[in-house]
N, C-alpha and C positions, 0 to 999 in steps of 0.2 A: 427439622422437616417432619411433615405428617403425611407420608406417602400413601397411606391407605384411604385418605379422604377423597371425595369426589373432585375436590380442587385442592391440591397440595399447598401447604402454607410453609413459608420459610420465615424465620425470625431473624431480622437484621438489626443492626445497632440503631437504625433510624425508624424501625417499625416493622410490621408484618406485611408480607406480600403473598398474594394468592395467585397461583398459576393454574394451568390446565393440563390435563393428561390426554395423550393421543398416541395410539400405536406404540406403546411401550416407552414413550418419551414424555417427560414433564417439561413444559416450556413456560418461561416467565418473560414477558415482553414489556419493553418500555420502562425498565427499572432505572430510576435516576442514580447515577454515580456522582453527580455534582449538581450544584444549584444552577438554575437557568442563567445563561450568560447575557442578562439584560440590565438596563439601567446602569447603576454604578459598577455592576459586575461585567459589563459587556467587554471592555478592554482591560480586563484584570485576570490574574490567574484564577483557576477554578476554585470555588469554595465548596465545602462539603454540602451534600443535599441536606435540606431541612428535615427534621423528624416529622412524622405524621401520626395521627391518632387512629385507632382501629386498624382494620386490615385493608391494605391497598390492593385493588385488583390489578394484576399484571397481564391483562388480556389484549391490550391495544399497543402496538409498537410506538404510537405517538409521532411527534414531528421529527424533522431532521434539519440539518444545517441549510440555510438559504443557499440556493444554487440554480443554475440553468443547465439542463441536460441537452446536449446537442445531438441531433439525429445523424446517423451514418447511413448513407444510401446502401440498400441491399443487406442491412444487418439490423436485427432487433436488439437494441442495446439495454432495454429495461432489466432483463435478467442479470446483466453485469453490473449496472450502476444504480439501479432502482428507477422509479418512475418520475423522479424529479422532486421539487421542493414540496414537502408537506409542512405547511406553516404552523408555527407554534413556538412558545418560548422554551419549554422544558425538553430540549433535545439532547442535552448531555446525558444520554441514557444508554442502556444496553439491553440486549436480548440474551437470554440464557436458556440452554437446553441441557437436561441431565437425564440419565437413565431412570426409568420408573421403578426404582428399587429403593431399598433402604441402605444401599452401600455407602461406605464412607472411605475417605482416603483416596478418592478418585483423581487421576490426572486431569489437569485443567489446560485448555487451549483457548487463548483470546485472540480473536481475529480483528485486524485493522484494515479496513477497506481501502481500495485505491480510488483513482479518479483525478490524478494531477493536482491534488490539494485544492480543487475547486468544485468537484462533483462527487457523488457517491453517497451510499447509505448502508446502514446495517440491514436494511430490508431487501437488498438485492437477492433475488431468488436463488442465484447460483451459490450463495454462501449460507444456505439454510443449515444450521448446525445440528439439526435433529439426526443427521446421518452419523455424526460423531457420538452423540448421546446413545444412539442405537447400539454403538460398538463400545460402550463403556467409558466414554470420555465426557467430562463436562465441557461444553463449548460456549464461549461468550463472544458476542459480536457488538461492537461499539460504534456510536457516532462521535464526531469531534468537530471542532470549529474549522471552517474552510475559508479560502479566499482572503478577503480583506480582514475579516475578524480573526482568522486563525494564523495567517502567514504573511502579514504585511508589517514590517518593522517601523511603525509610526513613531516618530520621536515623542518621548515622554510616556510611552506605555511599555509594559514588559514584552519582550520578543518571544517568538515561537509558542504563541498561545495554544496553537493546535497540538504541538508536542506536549505541552503541559497538561492538556486534556487527556492525552493517552497515558501520561504518567499518573494522573489522578485515577483513571480507570484501573490501571494496574494496582494502585494503592487500595482501591475499593476491593479488588479481588483478594488482596492479602488479608484485608480485615473481615470480609464477609463470606468468602467462598466455602468456609467450613460449614456454614448454615445450609449449604446445598450438598454437603457430602464431599466437597473437594479438598484437596491437599494443597495448602498455600506454599508448601515447599517444593511442589512439582508443577510449576506453571511454565507453559510454553507460549510465547507470543508469536503469532504468525500473521503474515499479510502479503499482499500482492501489489506491485507497481508502486504508487505513492505510499500505500500502507507499508510495503516492504522497505521503502526508503526511510520512512519514519522509524521503523524498527531497527534498521541498520544504524541510524543515528543514535537511538537510545541505548544500543549496546555500549556506546562510548560515553553516555551521559552520566555524570556523577549524581544527578537527581534521580536517576532510574536504578541506581546500584541496589542489588538485593531484591528487586521486585519480580524478577523472573529467572528461571534456571536455564531455559533453552530458547532459541529463536530460529524461526524458519523464515527465510528471506526469499520471496518468489519474485523474480524479475525486478530486483531492486538492489541497492548498494548504498554506500555512504559518500559518494562523490558528488551528489547533487545538492550541495548547500552553497550559499553565497556569503561572502563577507557582508556585514551589516551595511557598510558604506555603499557597496554596489547595489544592494537591494533597496536602499533608500532612493536610488534613481527611479525605481518603480513607484515609490510613494509620491515623489514629485510629479511624475507623469500622471498618475491618477488624480492627484489634487488639481493639476492643470485641466484635465478633462472635465472635472466636476466643478471647477470654479471655486475651490475652497482653500483654506490654509492647510498646510501639511502637518496638522496637529490632531490630537484626540478629539477636541471639540469640533474641528472642521469635519472629520469623518463621521462623528456622531450626529452631525446636523443633517446628513444626507439620508434620504429614504433608502430602504433596502432595494427597491426596484431600480433606483438610479445607480446604486453601487453595482448591482448585477449588470446593468447596461455598460458601465465603465469597465468592469472586468472582461466583458465580451469584447469591447473595443480594443483594450490593451492586449488581449490574447491573440488578435488577428496576426497573421504572418506579416501583414503590411504595416503594423504599428511601428512607429519610429521610436525605438528605445534600445539603448545599448547596455546590455547586462553582462558584458564580458569582464572578466577579472583582469588583474595586472598582467597575467601571462598571455592575454589575448584570447583565452578560451571562454566560451559560454557553456558552463558545465551541464546545463539542462537541454541544450540543443534546440531551444525554442519550444519544446513540448509543453512546458508550463511556465508562466511567469512567477508563479507563487510556489516557493519552496522554503524549507527551513533555512535559517541563517546560523553561522557560527561566530563565536566571539562574545558569547553571553554566558550566564550561569548554567543554561541547559546544555549547550555545546561550546565549552570554552575553546576547543581546538577543532579544526577540520577533522572529521571522523577518521580518515586514514592516518593523520598524524597522531591522533589519540590512540588508535590501535597499535601503532608502532611503540608508543610509550607504555603499552600493557593494559590499556582500558578494555574491559570486557573479557579478560583472559579466563575468567571463571564460568563463562557462559558457553555452552555447547551450541554450535551454529550449523544449520543446514542452509546452504545458499545455492541458488541456481537460476538458470535462465531458459528461455525457449530458443530453439535453433534459428528461428526466422522472425524475431521480435518486431521489427519495423514493418513487416507486411501488414500489420493491423492498420497502420497509418497510411502507407504508401501504395499498397495494393487496393485497399478499399476505396481510396480517393482517386485512383487511376494515375497517380503521379508517377509510379514506378515505370509505367510503359508509355508515358508522355514526354518526359523530360530527356534532353540529351546531355552531353558531357558538359557544355558550357553552363547550362542552367543548373545542372547538378553542382558544379563548382560554386556558382553564385549562392545556392542554398547553403552549402556546407561551410563556406568561408565566413559566414556570420557567427559560427561557433568554433571553427577549427582553423587556426592561422596557416596550417600547412595543407590546405584543402586539396590542391592539385596532387600533391604527393600521396595523400591518403586515398584519393580516388584511383590514382594509378596503381597503388598497391592492391586494389580490389578489381583491377582489370579494366578500368576505363580506357577507352581507345581501342580495346580488343573486343569489347562487349558493349551493349547499350548502356549509356550513361546512367539512366534511371535504375538499372539493375545493380550497377556498381555502387551507386549511392545508397540503395537499400541495404545491400550487404555491409557496406562500410559502416553505415549508421547503426545497424544491428549490433555490430561489434563495439563501436565507439560509445554508443549510448548505454548498452546493457551488458553484453557478454564480457568484454574485457574488464570494465570496472568491477563486475562481480568477482572475477578472478583476482583482481588486485585486493579487494576486500578480504578474500580468503587467504591470500598470501600474507597480509599484514596482521591478521588476527592471531594473537599469541595462544589462544586456547584451541580446543579440538574443533575442527571445521571439516564438514563434508560438503562436496560440491556435486550438483546434479545438472543434467541437461535434458530438457523435454523435447523430443524430436518427432512425436506423432504429428502428421500433417492433416489439417482440416481440409475437406474437399470443397469448402465454401468458395464462392467467387470462381466458379468453374475450375476448381482444383488449385487455384493460385494462392489462397490464403495461407495454407501451410501451417508450420509450427509458429504461429504469430503470437504476439503479446496477448495474454489473458487466456489462451487456449487451454492452459493446464488447469485453470480454476475448477471447471466442472468435474475434472478427474480427481482433484484433491478432495472435493466435497462429496463426490459420488452423487452428483446432481445433473447427470447428462440430459435428462428429459427436458429441462427448462431451457437448454441452449441448443436443442436439436430441431431440425425442421428446415423448410425452404429458405428462411431468412435467419436461421440460427447460426451461431458462431461455429458450431461443429458440423454443420450440414446434416445429412441423413445418416442414421444408424452408426453413431460412433461406438467404439468397442467397449462393452461393459466390463470385460475381463481386465482391461487396462485400468479402468476406474477403480475396480475392486482392489487391484494390486497397489496402485498409487495411494489410494486412501489409506490402506493398511500401512504403507511405508511411513506416512505422516503420523499415524497413531503410534506405531512402534517407537519412532523417534521421540515423540512427546512422552510416552510412558517411561522409557528408560534410556533414551539416547542412542538406541541401536540403529544401525543403518547398514545396508548390504555391501558397502565398499569401504576401503581403507580411507582414513582421513586425507584431505588434500594438503599438500605442501608444495613449495616452489620447485622442488627437485623431482619428486615422483609424479606430481601433477595428475592425480587420479580423479577422473570425472566419471560419475555414474550416469549412464544413458538409460532413461526410464523405459522407453519402448524396447530397446535391445536387452534390458535387464542384465547389463554387464558394465564393468568399469574398465577404463583403459587410460593410458598416458595421453595427455593432450598437449601438444606443443604450443608455445606462445603464438598468438595470432598476429596478423599484420598491424592491427590496431595498437599493439603494444608500443610501436615506435612513435605514436602520436599523442599518447596520454602519459601523465605522470605516474 
């Protein structure tokens, strides 16, 4: 590093990169961690980035993965997932923020964005890592392949290419982070939603072993993977929609725009496709068609089975959920207050074979069906699987619950999915306002404290509550700032 220059320069194995200094932070944007996934590399594992001559300017974040961002009525989504597809080939890249000092041996945090494995970007304003750099941590945010290119197990090509990209980025951190003053032995990977699912999966992956010391899993877990044979039903459906063969050449022959059209069609709730496993469950509950698969070299076993066998036991884990996760989907869309018990059953039965019993366990028949559905799915989709992940992890595991309630949507959004992100990054301003996720005037004190919790865990693994186990069941509630025993929830009867 040359921290005293107007534009600090870092010397990497591939060449030098020039960053910018601002408000006590050095930032390096759009640094490639792998070669562009185009041509012969498109449906292949990531190759290392090619070396370059001279000094490469790292001022522009560059392109991201092809995607279509959907609008949400009454909510500004760009701060959460980015502004959409920025076209370009060289999108297997990262942004990096570090303190504007000559410090070395700094803790490192690498963020993996969410978005259902079909949207999202390292450019989303909510995840600006300069706040971590301000507080003495190197923060890295990455792009990775999405949708068809990243999570469709097309016969004849390697599976889980999006996960392989995340592994490649972690490998880059191991090789290059010392050039920025970081400690490759003290890396924490963290993410939210789909990003958290990816991290939970990689905790168990033999290909990711040794690449990170700690993991923070926000509103994610390891239960949302499919058997390859089940996921290939999606391959066949997309090929049918596109009029192509279910092969690498077939999908390579289609324009990106046509692929994105097909992804949108197959993602509709009305799309006729059965992605239930042999047990009759659809582990993703229709939220996304595109998820990692198990049964390959990346995930030889379903992640919970791998945890039981001791995978990831040397990794410290902080995992948690928000108290009202499904409100993001069912309150913002109006579904919660529109559907009755029968329609709620019809929705849930597509994913849960004992739908009537599950809804009854959450009060259907005694309260509006849509509210029972929302609470049941919050636990079935997010909260209980996160607890199961914590139960099966053989290493040290802490569990949190974020219960601050957003006043958005006339006070009904509550502790919904993604609400914790601006508090973790201490970036409240970008998600506040009339159409913001957090409504007006969210509490800065809570952001300051939660941001510090994440930093402390990344620095040395410390956390203010005892580790979670299936007997003492200590869950730390962030707003209350205290831990307590949490009994198993009704969803426990309906999931493995």
